[in-house]
C-alpha positions, 0 to 999 in steps of 0.5 A: 665614195669609198676610199682606195688604198692608193688614195691620199689621206690627210688628217690635220698635219698628217698628210700621206700619199696613200692609206697603206700602213706598216704597223708596229712590229718588234725587231729587238734590233736596238742596242743593249741600252735601247740605242739606235743601231745600223741593224735597226736602220737597215730594217726600216730602210729595207721595208720602206724602200721605194716609197710604197708605204704611206705611214710607217709606225715604229715598233714600241719604244720604252718611255722609262726603263721600268717599262722596258719589254726586253733587251733590244727594244728601242728607247725614247726614255732619255734626251740622248736618244733623239739624235739616233731617232733623227737618223731613222726619220731621215731614212724613212723620209728619204724613202718617201714614207711618213713615220710615227713613233710608238711610245709604251710602258709595258707595266706588268707585262715586263720582268725584272730581267728586262728592267732590273726592278720589280714590275708594276701594274694597276693591280697585282694581277699576273699578265697573260703575256708576261714573264709570270711575275706578279706585279706590284700595284702602282701608287697614285703618285707613280701613275703621275710620274708615268704620265709625265714620262709619256709626255717627255717621250712625245716631246723627244719624238717631235724634236727628232722630226717624227710626223706623229706619235702613237700612244700604245694602249693595247696588247696587254701593256700598261694602259691596256691593263688599266682599261681591262676589268680583268687586270684592273681591280683598283678601288680608287679613281683609276679603277671601277667603272669604265671612266675610271679605267680610262682615266690614265689614258685621258691624262696621258693624251692630255699631257702628250698634247700639252707637250707637243702642241695642237697641230702635232699628230697624236695616234692611239693604238687601242686594244678595244676588246679582250675576247676573254670572259670578264674582259673589255667588250665592244660596248666599252670600246665605243664609249672609250673611243668617243672619250679619246676623240674628245680628248684630242686623239687624231687617229685611232689604231684598232687592235686587240686587248689582253690577247695581243694582235690575234683574235681567237678563232679568226684569221680572215682579212681584217679580223678586227673589222667589226670593231673598227666599223662600229667605232667609226659609227661613233667617232669622226676620228680616222681609224686604222685596221690591222690584222690578217691582210695578206693581199692588196685587194683585201685591203681595198675591200675593207676600205670599200666596206667602210671598216677603216680609213687606213689599212695596216699590213704587218706579218705579210710585210715582215715576211716579204719586204717587197709586199708593199711595192708589189701591192702598189704595182698591182693596184696601180695597173 
């Protein structure tokens, strides 16, 4: 039987009362140093009030100042952030939602104005979504440092009481830059064929898993296809998804690559649905699909068609804090 949006979802230790996900959306409401603020707490409180959302995934949080997107982005880069994150987790849990934190390094998509340093990336290729600065290629030992920073951020997530952690590997940020042949021109073990281009992903997954243990949910937001000539293709995505599953990812969150959360020429509900459905054919790992859903019945249809196991609703929730509560009332009637 196909899943319904209000049906519970259980994957290991991740147990949700329904399959509605609020995906990561940047707010720029953190403090100048990435610290928790009342404005950030109030935003998540307002969106989750009433318990209609099964899982909230926070906006991307930087794991190191070198990878910060901009001032106002939340930090999970140092241990001092844990107490603030505990406050956020308490708000979401009190409202009846589970919550995962998204951890990220922006790589070549950031700027010196945001980080105070030169930007870094797999190769000296200017980002499509960044400031226009040309990044410096990372040395191998620097990649190892960033892998360790992802793992430390995941440890802080567990200490703060989150229900899971999501590794950001999409939307033109660092891990997506390694995956895409457009932005990865390396000739060492982190470049070349697909296995080389996802080597860092696999190292991050392994390091995160080692830090948080086998039972803590690890999600990965996967920028599966670039939709640009010469970029990543669905054939790459199928192989990579199987590798991520084998490495220990609990949930795959499917979205776009270098062009971000949009797909050129498409605005229909679930516009990455062909990719998520294809990935579901090659992995047993549950899949989240986000993009273009504005009505509860659309989410129900995507689940019924087997496009995904959970449905993310982003812009509609961003515009209307009552959207999730209204959807639950509509489907429960």
